[in-house]
C-alpha positions in Angstrom: 161.2 165.1 251.7 159.7 161.7 251.8 160.6 159.3 254.6 160.4 155.5 255.0 159.5 154.1 258.4 161.3 151.0 259.7 160.9 148.8 262.7 163.8 146.8 264.3 164.2 144.4 267.1 167.5 144.5 269.1 166.6 141.9 271.7 168.8 139.1 270.2 172.0 141.2 269.9 174.8 141.3 272.4 175.3 144.7 274.2 178.2 145.6 271.9 176.4 144.7 268.7 173.3 146.6 269.9 175.3 149.8 270.8 177.1 149.7 267.4 173.9 149.3 265.4 172.0 152.0 267.5 174.8 154.5 266.9 174.8 153.8 263.1 171.0 154.2 262.9 171.1 157.4 265.1 173.6 159.0 262.7 171.4 158.5 259.6 167.9 158.5 260.9 165.7 161.6 260.5 164.6 161.8 264.2 166.6 159.1 265.9 165.1 155.9 267.4 161.7 155.8 269.0 161.7 153.0 271.5 158.6 150.8 271.9 157.3 149.9 275.3 159.5 146.8 275.6 162.6 148.9 275.1 164.0 146.1 272.9 162.5 147.3 269.6 162.2 150.7 268.0 161.0 152.5 264.9 163.0 155.1 263.0 162.6 157.2 259.8 165.1 157.4 256.9 165.0 159.6 253.9 163.6 157.5 251.0 166.7 158.1 249.0 169.0 156.8 251.8 170.6 153.4 251.2 170.6 151.5 254.5 172.3 148.4 253.2 175.7 149.6 254.7 174.1 149.1 258.2 174.4 145.3 257.6 171.5 144.7 260.0 171.5 141.0 261.2 168.5 139.1 260.0 167.7 138.2 263.6 166.8 141.9 264.1 163.8 141.5 261.8 164.2 144.9 260.2 161.1 145.7 258.3 159.8 148.7 256.4 156.4 149.9 257.6 153.9 150.8 254.9 151.2 153.3 256.1 
């Protein structure tokens, strides 16, 4: 199984938007969210074949795939 690593920033979302997006990511991620020290951003891992477009992550969250 190959995984893609993503980083996301939740700091600009309302509490309700944040909770909804966190729940969606938690359901599809391989190991859940791994919060960074600021507790506003996190990394997560998704199977490389998983389509994440249905998450509809707002652009303000700066979702980016991390290439190692």
